[in-house]
C-alpha positions as CSV (number, residue, x, y, z in Angstrom):
1,X,4.0,4.3,6.5
2,X,7.7,4.1,5.3
3,X,11.4,3.9,7.0
4,X,12.6,7.1,8.1
5,X,15.7,7.9,6.2
6,X,15.9,5.0,3.9
7,X,14.9,6.9,0.7
8,X,17.9,9.5,0.9
9,X,20.1,6.8,2.2
10,X,19.3,5.1,-1.3
11,X,20.0,7.9,-3.2
12,X,23.1,8.6,-1.3
13,X,24.4,5.0,-2.3
14,X,23.8,6.0,-6.2
15,X,24.4,2.9,-7.9
16,X,21.7,0.8,-6.9
17,X,18.9,2.9,-8.5
18,X,19.4,2.5,-12.3
19,X,18.6,4.8,-14.9
20,X,15.7,3.7,-17.2
21,X,13.4,4.8,-20.1
22,X,10.1,3.7,-19.1
23,X,7.5,2.7,-21.7
24,X,5.3,0.0,-23.3
25,X,4.4,-1.6,-19.9
26,X,1.8,-2.1,-17.3
27,X,2.5,-0.1,-13.9
28,X,0.7,-0.5,-10.8
29,X,0.3,2.8,-9.1
30,X,0.1,3.7,-5.6
31,X,-3.0,6.4,-5.9
32,X,-2.8,7.9,-2.6
33,X,0.8,8.5,-2.9
34,X,0.4,10.1,-6.6
35,X,-2.6,11.9,-5.6
36,X,-0.5,13.8,-2.9
37,X,2.4,14.2,-5.1
38,X,0.3,15.7,-7.9
39,X,-1.5,18.2,-5.8
40,X,1.4,19.3,-3.7
41,X,2.7,20.9,-7.2
42,X,3.4,24.6,-7.8
43,X,0.8,25.2,-10.3
44,X,-2.1,24.4,-7.7
45,X,-3.3,27.1,-5.6
46,X,-3.3,25.3,-2.4
47,X,-4.3,28.2,0.0
48,X,-7.7,28.6,-1.8
49,X,-8.6,25.0,-2.2
50,X,-7.2,25.0,-5.8
51,X,-8.2,22.7,-8.5
52,X,-5.8,20.0,-9.6
53,X,-7.6,17.8,-12.3
54,X,-5.3,19.5,-14.9
55,X,-2.5,17.8,-13.3
56,X,-3.7,14.8,-13.0
57,X,-4.9,14.8,-16.6
58,X,-1.7,15.6,-17.7
59,X,0.0,12.8,-15.8
60,X,-2.0,10.2,-17.3
61,X,-1.7,11.6,-20.8
62,X,2.2,11.3,-20.5
63,X,1.8,8.0,-19.4
64,X,-0.9,6.9,-22.5
65,X,1.5,8.6,-24.8
66,X,4.4,6.3,-23.8
67,X,2.4,3.0,-24.1
68,X,2.0,2.8,-20.5
69,X,-0.9,1.0,-19.0
70,X,-1.6,2.4,-15.5
71,X,-3.8,0.5,-12.6
72,X,-4.4,2.7,-9.5
73,X,-4.9,1.5,-6.3
74,X,-5.9,4.0,-3.6
75,X,-5.6,3.1,0.0
76,X,-9.1,3.1,1.5
77,X,-8.7,0.1,3.7
78,X,-8.5,-0.5,7.3
79,X,-5.6,-1.7,9.3
80,X,-6.6,-4.2,12.2
81,X,-3.8,-2.8,14.5
82,X,-3.7,1.0,16.0
83,X,-0.7,1.7,14.2
84,X,-2.0,3.6,11.3
85,X,-4.5,5.3,13.5
86,X,-1.6,6.7,15.6
87,X,0.1,8.1,12.6
88,X,-2.9,9.6,11.1
89,X,-3.8,11.3,14.5
90,X,-0.1,12.6,14.8
91,X,-0.4,14.0,11.2
92,X,-3.6,15.7,12.1
93,X,-2.3,17.4,14.9
94,X,0.7,18.9,12.6
95,X,-1.8,19.9,10.1
96,X,-3.9,22.3,12.6
97,X,-1.0,24.8,12.8
98,X,-0.5,24.7,8.8
99,X,-4.5,25.5,8.7
100,X,-4.2,28.3,10.9
101,X,-1.1,29.9,9.1
102,X,-3.0,29.7,6.0
103,X,-0.2,28.0,4.6
104,X,0.4,25.3,2.2
105,X,0.2,21.5,3.0
106,X,-3.4,20.8,3.4
107,X,-5.5,18.9,1.1
108,X,-9.3,20.2,0.2
109,X,-12.0,18.0,1.7
110,X,-13.4,17.1,-1.7
111,X,-10.0,16.8,-3.6
112,X,-10.0,13.1,-3.2
113,X,-13.7,12.8,-4.8
114,X,-12.1,14.7,-7.5
115,X,-9.2,12.5,-8.3
116,X,-11.2,9.8,-8.6
117,X,-13.8,11.3,-10.8
118,X,-10.9,12.5,-13.2
119,X,-9.7,8.7,-13.4
120,X,-13.1,7.6,-14.2
121,X,-13.5,10.5,-17.2
122,X,-9.7,9.4,-18.7
123,X,-10.8,5.6,-18.4
124,X,-7.9,4.7,-15.8
125,X,-8.6,1.2,-14.2
126,X,-8.5,1.9,-10.4
127,X,-9.7,0.3,-7.2
128,X,-10.1,1.5,-3.4
129,X,-8.3,-1.5,-1.3
130,X,-10.2,-2.7,1.5
131,X,-7.4,-3.4,3.5
132,X,-3.7,-2.2,3.4
133,X,-3.2,-0.8,0.0
134,X,0.6,-1.4,0.0
135,X,-0.1,-5.4,0.1
136,X,-2.3,-5.1,-2.6
137,X,-0.4,-3.0,-4.9
138,X,2.8,-5.5,-4.4
139,X,0.8,-8.4,-4.8
140,X,-0.6,-7.3,-8.3
141,X,2.8,-5.9,-9.4
142,X,4.2,-9.3,-8.6
143,X,1.6,-11.4,-10.4
144,X,1.6,-9.2,-13.5
145,X,5.5,-8.7,-13.6
146,X,5.1,-5.1,-13.7
147,X,6.7,-2.4,-11.6
148,X,5.1,-0.3,-8.6
149,X,5.0,3.7,-9.1
150,X,5.2,5.5,-5.7
151,X,6.9,7.4,-3.4
152,X,6.5,5.1,-0.4
153,X,9.6,3.6,0.7
154,X,8.3,0.6,2.0
155,X,8.5,-0.6,-1.8
156,X,12.6,-0.6,-1.4
157,X,11.5,-3.5,0.6
158,X,9.0,-5.5,-1.1
159,X,10.5,-8.2,-3.2
160,X,8.8,-7.1,-6.8
161,X,10.5,-9.1,-9.3
162,X,10.1,-6.0,-11.9
163,X,11.2,-3.3,-9.4
164,X,9.9,0.0,-8.1
165,X,9.8,3.3,-9.7
166,X,10.3,6.2,-7.2
167,X,7.9,9.1,-8.1
168,X,10.6,11.5,-7.2
169,X,12.8,10.3,-10.3
170,X,9.8,9.7,-12.4
171,X,10.3,12.2,-15.1
172,X,6.9,12.5,-16.8
173,X,6.7,16.3,-17.7
174,X,9.8,15.4,-19.7
175,X,8.2,12.4,-21.9
176,X,10.5,12.7,-24.8
177,X,9.7,12.4,-28.5
178,X,10.7,8.9,-28.4
179,X,7.7,8.0,-26.3
180,X,9.5,7.1,-23.0
181,X,9.8,8.6,-19.5
182,X,13.1,9.2,-17.9
183,X,13.1,7.6,-14.2
184,X,15.2,5.6,-12.2
185,X,14.5,1.7,-11.5
186,X,15.3,0.2,-8.4
187,X,15.1,-3.5,-7.6
188,X,15.8,-5.7,-4.3
189,X,18.2,-7.5,-6.5
190,X,20.4,-4.6,-6.8
191,X,20.1,-3.4,-3.3
192,X,20.8,-7.1,-2.0
193,X,23.9,-7.6,-4.3
194,X,25.2,-4.0,-3.4
195,X,25.3,-4.6,0.4
196,X,25.8,-8.5,-0.2
197,X,22.8,-9.9,1.9
198,X,20.1,-12.6,1.2
199,X,17.0,-11.1,-0.1
200,X,15.1,-13.1,2.7
201,X,16.6,-10.4,5.2
202,X,15.4,-7.4,3.7
203,X,11.9,-7.4,6.0
204,X,14.5,-8.3,8.9
205,X,16.2,-5.2,7.8
206,X,13.2,-3.1,7.6
207,X,11.3,-4.2,10.6
208,X,14.7,-3.6,12.7
209,X,15.0,0.0,11.1
210,X,11.9,1.3,11.9
211,X,11.8,-0.5,15.8
212,X,12.4,1.7,18.5
213,X,13.5,-1.1,21.0
214,X,16.7,-2.1,19.0
215,X,20.1,-0.8,20.9
216,X,22.5,-0.1,18.1
217,X,25.0,0.0,20.7
218,X,25.3,-3.7,20.1
219,X,26.4,-2.9,16.6
220,X,29.1,-0.5,18.0
221,X,26.8,2.6,17.1
222,X,26.2,5.0,19.9
223,X,22.6,5.2,20.0
224,X,22.1,7.8,22.9
225,X,20.0,10.4,21.0
226,X,16.5,9.9,19.8
227,X,16.2,8.7,16.1
228,X,15.4,12.2,14.8
229,X,18.5,13.7,16.2
230,X,20.3,10.7,15.2
231,X,19.8,11.7,11.6
232,X,20.6,15.0,11.9
233,X,24.1,13.9,13.1
234,X,24.2,11.0,10.6
235,X,23.6,12.5,7.2
236,X,21.5,10.3,4.8
237,X,21.6,7.5,7.9
238,X,24.8,6.2,6.1
239,X,26.3,5.3,9.3
240,X,22.9,3.8,10.7
241,X,21.9,1.7,7.7
242,X,25.5,0.7,6.8
243,X,26.0,-0.7,10.6
244,X,22.8,-2.6,10.5
245,X,23.3,-4.2,6.7
246,X,26.9,-5.2,7.7
247,X,25.3,-6.7,10.8
248,X,22.7,-8.6,8.7
249,X,25.2,-9.8,6.0
250,X,26.5,-12.1,8.8
251,X,23.5,-14.3,8.3
252,X,22.6,-16.7,5.7
253,X,19.0,-17.1,6.6
254,X,16.2,-15.1,8.0
255,X,15.6,-17.4,11.1
256,X,19.2,-17.1,11.8
257,X,18.9,-13.3,12.3
258,X,15.6,-13.4,14.1
259,X,17.5,-15.9,16.7
260,X,20.0,-13.4,17.2
261,X,17.9,-10.1,17.3
262,X,17.5,-10.3,21.1
263,X,21.1,-9.3,21.1
264,X,20.0,-6.0,19.9
265,X,17.7,-5.4,22.4
266,X,18.9,-2.9,25.0
267,X,19.9,-3.5,28.6
268,X,17.0,-2.8,31.2
269,X,14.2,-3.7,28.6
270,X,11.4,-4.9,30.7
271,X,9.4,-5.9,27.6
272,X,11.5,-8.0,25.4
273,X,8.5,-9.7,24.3
274,X,6.5,-6.8,23.3
275,X,9.9,-5.8,21.2
276,X,10.1,-9.1,19.6
277,X,6.2,-9.1,18.8
278,X,6.9,-5.7,17.3
279,X,9.9,-7.2,15.1
280,X,7.6,-10.1,13.8
281,X,4.5,-8.0,13.0
282,X,7.1,-5.7,11.1
283,X,8.6,-8.4,9.3
284,X,5.3,-9.9,8.1
285,X,4.3,-6.5,6.7
286,X,6.9,-6.9,3.9
287,X,5.8,-10.7,3.0
288,X,4.0,-10.3,-0.2
289,X,0.4,-12.0,0.3
290,X,-2.1,-12.9,-2.4
291,X,-4.1,-10.1,-3.1
292,X,-8.1,-9.8,-4.3
293,X,-8.1,-6.9,-6.5
294,X,-7.1,-8.9,-9.7
295,X,-10.5,-10.2,-10.5
296,X,-12.0,-6.8,-10.0
297,X,-9.4,-5.3,-12.6
298,X,-10.0,-8.3,-15.0
299,X,-13.9,-8.7,-14.5
300,X,-15.4,-5.9,-12.8
301,X,-16.2,-8.4,-9.9
302,X,-16.1,-7.7,-6.1
303,X,-13.6,-9.1,-4.2
304,X,-14.1,-12.7,-3.0
305,X,-15.1,-12.3,0.6
306,X,-13.5,-15.7,1.7
307,X,-10.1,-13.9,0.5
308,X,-10.7,-10.8,2.9
309,X,-9.0,-10.3,6.3
310,X,-11.2,-11.3,9.2
311,X,-11.4,-7.9,10.4
312,X,-13.6,-6.9,7.2
313,X,-16.2,-9.5,8.2
314,X,-18.6,-6.4,9.4
315,X,-19.1,-5.5,5.7
316,X,-22.4,-6.6,4.1
317,X,-21.8,-8.1,1.0
318,X,-23.5,-5.7,-0.9
319,X,-20.8,-3.1,0.0
320,X,-17.8,-4.9,-1.3
321,X,-18.0,-3.8,-5.0
322,X,-19.0,-0.3,-4.5
323,X,-16.3,0.2,-1.7
324,X,-13.8,-1.4,-4.1
325,X,-15.2,0.6,-7.0
326,X,-14.5,3.9,-4.9
327,X,-18.4,4.6,-4.6
328,X,-18.5,4.3,-0.9
329,X,-16.9,6.0,1.7
330,X,-14.0,3.6,2.8
331,X,-14.0,5.0,6.5
332,X,-17.2,3.1,6.9
333,X,-15.1,0.4,7.8
334,X,-13.7,2.0,10.8
335,X,-17.3,2.7,11.9
336,X,-18.4,-0.9,11.7
337,X,-15.5,-1.7,13.6
338,X,-16.4,1.0,16.5
339,X,-13.0,2.5,15.9
340,X,-12.1,6.2,16.0
341,X,-12.3,8.3,13.2
342,X,-10.6,11.5,12.6
343,X,-12.0,14.5,10.9
344,X,-10.0,16.5,8.3
345,X,-8.2,19.5,9.0
346,X,-8.8,22.7,6.7
347,X,-7.9,26.3,6.5
348,X,-10.2,27.7,9.4
349,X,-10.2,30.7,11.9
350,X,-9.2,28.7,14.8
351,X,-11.0,31.1,17.4
352,X,-14.2,29.7,16.2
353,X,-15.3,26.1,16.5
354,X,-14.4,23.5,13.9
355,X,-16.2,23.6,10.6
356,X,-16.9,19.8,11.0
357,X,-19.4,20.6,13.6
358,X,-21.8,22.1,11.1
359,X,-22.1,18.8,9.5
360,X,-22.3,16.5,12.4
361,X,-25.9,15.8,12.1
362,X,-25.5,14.7,8.9
363,X,-22.7,12.2,9.9
364,X,-24.8,11.3,13.0
365,X,-27.5,10.0,10.6
366,X,-24.6,8.0,8.5
367,X,-23.3,6.4,11.8
368,X,-27.1,5.3,12.5
369,X,-27.3,3.8,9.3
370,X,-24.1,1.8,10.0
371,X,-24.6,1.0,13.7
372,X,-28.3,1.7,14.5
373,X,-29.6,4.3,16.7
374,X,-28.1,5.2,20.3
375,X,-24.4,3.8,19.5
376,X,-21.7,5.9,19.8
377,X,-18.8,7.2,17.8
378,X,-15.3,8.7,18.8
379,X,-14.4,11.3,16.8
380,X,-11.1,13.3,16.6
381,X,-11.4,16.8,15.8
382,X,-10.0,20.2,16.3
383,X,-10.7,22.1,19.3
384,X,-9.0,25.6,19.2
385,X,-5.6,24.6,18.3
386,X,-5.9,21.0,19.8
387,X,-7.0,17.8,18.5
388,X,-9.3,16.2,21.0
389,X,-11.9,13.6,20.9
390,X,-15.5,13.3,21.7
391,X,-18.3,10.7,21.5
392,X,-20.9,11.5,18.9
393,X,-24.4,9.6,18.9
394,X,-25.7,7.8,16.2
395,X,-29.3,9.0,15.2
396,X,-32.0,8.0,12.8
397,X,-34.3,10.2,11.1
398,X,-38.0,8.9,11.4
399,X,-37.8,8.0,7.5
400,X,-34.9,5.6,8.7
401,X,-36.4,3.7,11.6
402,X,-37.0,0.4,9.6
403,X,-34.1,0.7,7.5
404,X,-31.5,-2.3,7.8
405,X,-28.0,-1.9,6.6
406,X,-27.7,-5.7,5.3
407,X,-30.8,-4.9,3.1
408,X,-30.2,-1.1,2.4
409,X,-29.4,-1.6,-1.4
410,X,-32.6,-3.5,-1.5
411,X,-34.7,-0.4,0.2
412,X,-37.1,1.0,-2.5
413,X,-36.0,4.5,-4.0
414,X,-38.6,6.9,-2.5
415,X,-37.6,5.5,1.3
416,X,-34.0,6.3,0.5
417,X,-34.6,9.5,-0.7
418,X,-36.8,10.7,2.0
419,X,-34.2,9.8,4.4
420,X,-31.5,12.0,2.9
421,X,-33.8,15.0,2.3
422,X,-35.2,14.6,5.9
423,X,-31.6,14.5,7.3
424,X,-31.0,17.9,5.2
425,X,-34.1,19.3,6.2
426,X,-35.3,19.8,2.3
427,X,-38.3,18.9,0.7
428,X,-38.6,17.4,-2.8
429,X,-40.7,20.2,-4.3
430,X,-37.6,22.4,-3.2
431,X,-35.6,20.5,-5.6
432,X,-38.2,20.8,-8.6
433,X,-36.6,23.7,-10.8
434,X,-33.2,22.6,-10.1
435,X,-31.3,20.3,-12.8
436,X,-31.4,16.8,-11.4
437,X,-27.3,16.6,-11.3
438,X,-27.6,20.0,-9.0
439,X,-30.3,19.0,-6.7
440,X,-27.5,17.3,-4.2
441,X,-25.4,20.5,-4.0
442,X,-28.3,22.7,-3.6
443,X,-29.6,20.9,-0.9
444,X,-26.6,21.1,1.0
445,X,-26.2,24.5,0.2
446,X,-29.4,24.9,1.8
447,X,-28.4,23.0,4.9
448,X,-25.2,25.0,5.3
449,X,-27.0,28.2,5.0
450,X,-29.0,27.3,8.0
451,X,-26.4,25.6,10.2
452,X,-23.2,27.4,9.4
453,X,-21.6,29.6,12.1
454,X,-21.2,32.4,11.7
455,X,-24.3,32.5,9.3
456,X,-23.1,33.2,5.9
457,X,-23.9,36.8,4.2
458,X,-25.3,37.1,1.1
459,X,-22.3,37.5,-1.0
460,X,-20.8,34.3,0.4
461,X,-24.3,32.5,-0.9
462,X,-23.9,34.4,-4.3
463,X,-20.4,33.2,-4.7
464,X,-21.0,29.6,-4.2
465,X,-23.9,29.8,-6.3
466,X,-22.1,31.6,-8.9
467,X,-19.4,28.9,-8.8
468,X,-21.8,26.1,-9.4
469,X,-22.8,28.0,-12.6
470,X,-19.3,28.3,-13.6
471,X,-19.0,24.6,-13.1
472,X,-21.9,23.8,-15.2
473,X,-20.8,26.2,-18.0
474,X,-17.3,24.5,-18.0
475,X,-19.0,20.9,-18.0
476,X,-21.0,22.5,-21.3
477,X,-17.8,23.7,-22.7
478,X,-18.9,27.1,-22.3
479,X,-17.3,30.1,-20.7
480,X,-18.1,33.5,-19.8
481,X,-15.3,36.0,-20.4
482,X,-15.8,37.9,-17.1
483,X,-15.8,34.6,-14.9
484,X,-12.7,33.5,-17.2
485,X,-10.8,36.7,-16.0
486,X,-11.6,36.2,-12.4
487,X,-10.0,32.8,-12.3
488,X,-6.7,33.9,-14.1
489,X,-6.0,36.6,-11.8
490,X,-3.4,36.1,-9.5
491,X,-4.5,34.5,-6.2
492,X,-4.4,36.9,-3.1
493,X,-4.1,35.7,0.4
494,X,-7.6,34.5,1.5
495,X,-9.8,35.9,3.8
496,X,-9.7,33.8,7.1
497,X,-13.1,34.5,7.9
498,X,-14.1,33.8,4.4
499,X,-12.3,30.7,4.3
500,X,-13.8,29.2,7.6
501,X,-17.2,29.4,6.1
502,X,-16.4,27.9,2.8
503,X,-14.5,25.2,4.6
504,X,-17.8,24.5,6.5
505,X,-19.7,24.2,3.0
506,X,-17.1,21.8,1.8
507,X,-17.5,19.7,4.8
508,X,-21.3,19.4,4.5
509,X,-20.9,18.6,0.8
510,X,-18.2,15.9,1.7
511,X,-20.8,14.3,4.5
512,X,-23.7,14.8,2.0
513,X,-21.9,13.0,-0.6
514,X,-21.1,9.9,2.1
515,X,-24.7,10.1,3.0
516,X,-26.0,10.0,-0.3
517,X,-23.6,6.9,-1.3
518,X,-24.5,4.9,1.6
519,X,-28.2,5.4,0.6
520,X,-27.2,3.8,-2.8
521,X,-27.6,7.6,-4.6
522,X,-31.1,8.7,-4.1
523,X,-29.8,11.8,-5.8
524,X,-27.8,11.7,-8.7
525,X,-23.9,12.1,-7.7
526,X,-22.5,15.5,-9.1
527,X,-19.3,15.9,-10.6
528,X,-17.2,17.5,-7.8
529,X,-14.6,18.7,-10.2
530,X,-17.2,21.3,-11.4
531,X,-18.8,22.1,-8.2
532,X,-16.1,24.3,-6.2
533,X,-12.9,26.5,-7.8
534,X,-11.4,27.9,-4.6
535,X,-9.7,30.6,-6.4
536,X,-12.8,31.5,-8.1
537,X,-15.2,32.0,-5.3
538,X,-12.8,33.9,-3.2
539,X,-12.4,36.4,-5.9
540,X,-16.3,36.2,-6.3
541,X,-16.8,37.3,-2.7
542,X,-14.3,40.4,-3.1
543,X,-16.5,41.3,-6.3
544,X,-19.8,41.0,-5.0
545,X,-18.9,42.7,-1.8
546,X,-17.5,45.6,-3.7
547,X,-20.8,46.0,-5.4
548,X,-20.7,43.7,-8.6
549,X,-24.0,42.1,-9.3
550,X,-24.4,38.6,-10.2
551,X,-26.5,39.3,-13.3
552,X,-23.7,41.4,-14.6
553,X,-21.3,38.4,-14.4
554,X,-23.8,36.3,-16.2
555,X,-25.2,38.7,-18.5
556,X,-23.4,37.2,-21.7
557,X,-25.2,33.8,-21.4
558,X,-29.1,34.1,-20.4
559,X,-29.4,30.3,-19.7
560,X,-26.7,30.9,-16.7
561,X,-29.0,33.8,-15.4
562,X,-31.7,31.1,-15.2
563,X,-29.9,28.5,-13.6
564,X,-28.5,30.8,-11.0
565,X,-31.9,32.2,-10.2
566,X,-33.7,28.9,-10.0
567,X,-31.0,27.7,-7.2
568,X,-31.4,30.9,-5.2
569,X,-35.0,30.7,-5.3
570,X,-34.9,27.1,-4.3
571,X,-32.7,28.1,-1.3
572,X,-34.6,31.1,-0.1
573,X,-38.2,29.3,-0.9
574,X,-37.2,26.5,1.6
């Protein structure tokens, strides 16, 4: 999860990171990190859940133009300890205020699915890690002797031979006519030479720097403040890191440093063993272990179960390949391990119940297929302006009573389809007049129309369906000028009530997609990039409430009118 202050410290040192012209090389990309970096770009309309696929396309085009072969690893895996969960819980708490203020800083519910779809459409090889992604990224880069691209400062510590390219210095938008990308390259060799320490001590440095038990008084540094205030008073962490590195430089071997670490544990600490254990685990984090994704990238095969960590033994063998391909939701691993899950925080009206409650019955079936009926899952979700936990019971609809997780992939198609449709309360006949690839969004929209609170009014439903029509036209390379004009208008601050109802639809869609994936796709999976354009649907609500009719927006293309009416009739006829 990174070491506080390390990035600014290395930037402050100046000479450690070298300027480079990057081209004609493989690169292993930290997918989750780059995903955030590209989304939080000024050109993306974050307040309305803006689309960002154009940014992703431009980024990978710049790489290809420079002869760079990207291999993307997305963090989908589980951490056998609670350290990662605690970090995610604190992040969720901080997002609640952000969401309430309608400000920037939130990732839309479907954005990660869109990211994976865009990678697939561009032919960019990617994998979803089953365990910690950092280890898989470092291992693959070491095997292929190529650098890592990320903004995670943990990669300053991994001893990767070809080095680390910090995304903050990777000027992909300035790819030159000479077909290279201006950037900065970091290597552990340069760092260790600068501070005159053995490279074996880098994991020790990182483990100590990120450990709250260490007492820096032992290095003549007055650590009487919290770590946060310490960095406020020590610009770039220069004093802190320099003192620590000077202390480490007095040792030649890792074990010698470890034998003396106890001297840094403050007086009065009753949990010396806990402190040393935390340091030992921290050091182990940065030892590059053999990965399991190379054969997936080379041959398209699932990871060898024998190479996976013990805590992943809960996964049926058939799930390994779709999990690695990113076509199964990774949080199912947490469910199978009976560990708590955190629901996403979205822009909502915090005087109303969390939008995640609307889709909870869908998740309950998802949990039931994984665990069996009657088991409980601990969910963390927003209640008012606080993050609270509750127990959610796993259920199974009548159509799923005889299904078994270990053989779910072998269950007949019609049985899997019946489970999905029963969960959403939709009949097969309802979807007969709808194009197959829009069957799932229409089924989800019907479910949302019945379960959302407050109940969506007609303009909200019409706006969503018009958004689906717009996406279909874009997919077919068509465009209606009236619609184009709406999406190109300057974005206004979103209406909180509208945002709350649309956040519920997005969550229903996310959980519907997850259930459909676990059931091995009884309905064709839609392209999420075409389903929901936040800026457009918010503009459409304003237009429709002002008296504009759907037919007038679609009049340029008769087939789009037919599609809109078919979806509207399917929902009302149900």
